[in-house]
C-alpha positions as CSV (number, residue, x, y, z in Angstrom):
1,M,0.0,-0.3,-0.1
2,T,0.8,3.6,-1.4
3,E,1.3,6.5,1.2
4,K,-1.2,8.1,0.0
5,A,-3.5,5.6,0.1
6,Q,-2.4,5.3,3.9
7,Q,-3.4,9.4,4.8
8,V,-6.1,9.7,6.5
9,Y,-8.1,12.7,6.1
10,P,-10.9,14.4,9.1
11,L,-14.6,13.9,9.0
12,A,-16.7,16.5,8.5
13,P,-18.8,17.8,10.4
14,A,-22.5,15.9,10.0
15,N,-24.6,19.4,8.6
16,G,-21.5,20.0,6.0
17,A,-20.9,23.4,7.1
18,P,-18.1,24.2,9.9
19,R,-18.5,24.9,13.0
20,S,-17.4,28.2,12.8
21,D,-20.0,29.8,10.6
22,E,-22.9,28.1,13.1
23,D,-21.2,30.7,15.7
24,G,-21.1,33.5,13.0
25,L,-24.9,33.1,12.6
26,A,-25.7,32.9,16.1
27,M,-23.5,35.9,16.8
28,E,-25.2,37.4,14.4
29,K,-29.0,36.4,14.6
30,E,-28.4,37.2,18.5
31,A,-27.2,40.9,17.8
32,K,-30.2,41.5,15.6
33,R,-32.4,40.3,18.8
34,K,-31.0,42.5,20.6
35,K,-31.0,45.5,18.3
36,R,-34.9,44.6,17.8
37,V,-35.2,44.1,21.7
38,K,-33.7,48.0,22.1
39,L,-36.0,49.2,19.3
40,A,-39.0,48.1,20.9
41,I,-38.0,49.8,24.1
42,Y,-37.1,53.3,22.3
43,I,-40.2,53.0,20.8
44,G,-42.2,52.3,24.4
45,V,-40.4,54.9,25.9
46,F,-41.2,57.7,23.1
47,A,-44.6,56.3,23.5
48,V,-45.1,57.3,27.4
49,F,-43.4,60.3,26.7
50,Q,-46.3,61.3,24.3
51,V,-48.5,60.1,26.3
52,I,-47.0,62.4,29.9
53,V,-46.7,65.6,27.1
54,I,-50.2,64.9,25.8
55,L,-51.8,64.7,29.2
56,V,-50.4,67.7,30.8
57,F,-51.2,69.5,27.6
58,G,-54.3,68.6,27.8
59,M,-54.8,69.2,31.8
60,V,-52.7,72.5,31.7
61,I,-52.8,74.2,28.6
62,M,-55.8,72.8,27.4
63,R,-58.2,73.2,30.7
64,V,-60.1,75.9,31.0
65,H,-60.9,78.3,33.7
66,R,-63.3,80.5,34.6
67,P,-62.0,84.4,34.3
68,K,-62.4,86.5,37.8
69,F,-64.5,89.8,37.6
70,R,-63.8,91.9,41.0
71,V,-63.5,95.0,42.0
72,G,-60.8,96.4,44.6
73,N,-61.8,99.5,47.3
74,L,-63.4,102.4,45.8
75,T,-62.2,106.2,45.5
76,V,-64.1,108.2,46.9
77,Q,-63.9,111.7,45.2
78,N,-67.1,113.3,47.0
79,L,-69.6,111.7,49.3
80,A,-72.8,113.5,50.7
81,A,-74.9,112.1,53.5
82,G,-78.0,114.0,55.4
83,T,-80.7,112.0,57.4
84,G,-82.0,109.0,55.5
85,S,-79.9,110.7,51.6
86,F,-76.8,110.2,49.8
87,N,-75.0,111.7,47.0
88,G,-71.7,110.6,45.7
89,S,-69.1,109.8,42.8
90,F,-66.1,107.2,43.1
91,V,-64.0,105.6,40.9
92,A,-63.8,101.4,40.7
93,P,-61.0,99.9,40.3
94,V,-62.5,97.0,38.1
95,R,-60.4,93.8,37.4
96,V,-60.6,90.9,35.0
97,K,-58.4,88.2,35.9
98,N,-57.1,85.4,33.8
99,A,-55.7,82.4,34.6
100,N,-56.0,81.0,31.0
101,F,-52.7,80.3,28.4
102,G,-54.6,82.3,25.5
103,P,-56.4,85.8,25.8
104,Y,-60.3,85.8,27.4
105,K,-61.8,88.4,24.8
106,Y,-64.9,89.5,26.8
107,E,-67.9,91.3,25.6
108,A,-69.7,94.8,27.1
109,T,-71.4,94.9,30.3
110,T,-72.7,96.9,32.9
111,V,-72.1,96.8,37.0
112,F,-74.6,97.9,39.1
113,F,-74.4,99.3,42.5
114,S,-77.3,99.3,45.2
115,Y,-78.6,99.8,47.8
116,G,-81.1,97.1,49.0
117,R,-83.0,95.9,46.0
118,D,-82.8,99.5,44.2
119,V,-80.3,100.3,41.8
120,V,-78.9,103.4,43.2
121,G,-76.0,103.8,40.4
122,R,-73.9,102.1,38.0
123,A,-71.0,102.1,34.6
124,D,-70.7,100.6,31.6
125,V,-67.6,98.3,30.8
126,T,-66.5,98.8,27.0
127,K,-65.5,95.2,25.0
128,S,-62.2,94.5,25.7
129,K,-59.6,91.6,26.6
130,A,-57.5,90.0,29.3
131,N,-54.5,88.9,27.4
132,F,-53.1,85.3,28.7
133,K,-52.2,84.7,32.0
134,S,-52.8,89.0,33.1
135,T,-55.1,90.8,34.7
136,K,-57.1,93.4,32.8
137,K,-57.5,96.5,34.8
138,I,-60.2,99.0,34.6
139,D,-60.9,101.8,36.4
140,L,-64.9,103.2,36.3
141,E,-66.5,106.4,36.9
142,V,-69.4,106.1,38.8
143,A,-72.1,108.3,40.3
144,V,-74.7,106.8,43.0
145,S,-77.6,108.5,44.8
146,S,-80.0,108.0,47.0
147,S,-83.1,109.2,44.6
148,N,-82.9,106.2,43.0
149,L,-84.3,104.3,46.0
150,T,-88.0,103.6,45.4
151,A,-90.7,103.7,48.1
152,S,-91.5,100.1,47.2
153,D,-88.8,98.9,49.4
154,P,-90.0,100.6,52.9
155,A,-87.4,98.9,55.2
156,A,-84.7,99.6,53.3
157,V,-85.5,103.2,53.0
158,S,-85.1,103.1,57.2
159,K,-82.5,100.7,57.4
160,L,-80.9,103.7,55.3
161,S,-82.0,106.6,57.3
162,G,-80.5,104.2,60.8
163,E,-77.8,103.0,59.3
164,L,-76.0,107.0,57.8
165,G,-77.1,107.4,61.4
166,S,-74.2,105.2,62.8
167,G,-71.8,106.6,60.3
168,T,-71.5,104.4,57.7
169,L,-73.0,103.3,53.7
170,T,-73.4,99.7,52.9
171,L,-73.5,99.3,48.7
172,R,-73.6,96.2,47.1
173,I,-71.4,96.1,43.6
174,Y,-72.6,93.4,41.3
175,G,-72.4,92.3,37.2
176,N,-72.2,89.6,34.7
177,M,-69.2,89.1,32.0
178,T,-69.7,86.8,29.2
179,G,-66.6,86.0,26.6
180,K,-64.7,83.6,24.7
181,V,-61.2,82.2,26.2
182,E,-59.2,81.4,22.9
183,L,-56.2,79.0,22.9
184,M,-53.9,78.1,20.4
185,L,-55.8,80.8,18.2
186,I,-57.6,78.0,17.1
187,F,-60.2,77.2,19.7
188,K,-63.0,78.9,22.0
189,K,-64.5,78.5,24.8
190,R,-67.3,80.6,25.5
191,K,-67.1,81.8,29.3
192,S,-68.9,83.4,32.2
193,T,-68.3,85.3,35.4
194,F,-69.6,87.0,37.6
195,M,-69.4,89.9,40.3
196,D,-71.2,90.3,43.7
197,C,-69.4,92.0,46.4
198,T,-70.8,94.2,49.2
199,M,-68.6,96.9,50.5
200,V,-69.3,99.3,53.5
201,I,-68.3,102.9,53.7
202,N,-67.4,105.3,56.5
203,V,-69.5,108.2,55.3
204,S,-67.3,110.7,57.2
205,A,-63.7,109.6,56.7
206,K,-64.8,108.9,53.0
207,S,-63.2,105.8,52.6
208,V,-63.8,102.0,52.5
209,K,-64.2,100.5,55.7
210,S,-64.6,97.0,54.8
211,L,-65.1,94.4,51.2
212,E,-66.1,90.7,50.7
213,C,-66.8,89.2,47.7
214,K,-68.8,86.1,46.5
């Protein structure tokens, strides 16, 4: 037998592919799997982030708050009070506070001053707007007079005499304001707000003693 015939060759793998190729394919598959897992995690995190952004946007930015319609302490320009009667003029600092992320465009309205059930004065608020996250300041000039009291409310006339005798004058100040809150220059939400304040004036000092608003 010749030397060539006696040479022994190693057996090939049963599947016919070298072991190194199998390992390479397995590593490649594992790398692709890890990439897919990472991609899925990134997509999940991004989706959660988007949901949080939408919720915050909806609850904070797009939430519409009712504006506040209030009056501050009057500046008494003149006030004359006698037995059961009064006449005076004031500067009433009206404020429209808008806490929204968009302007509040309100319509023209009237602020009423009353004693008991009778209106003793009024002042007009012109159409305008309160910018987003700001307070619109309006100074109204108003004249009040007890001559507007009617005989249909004798209890009020009697009460007025006693109150002026003690040196005070109590007035109710109220009004209704309607308008629209505008968000993102697209969305509009109609909102109304109401002022209802009670003011006690020190007649002799011609100054506001107390002010309460509902």
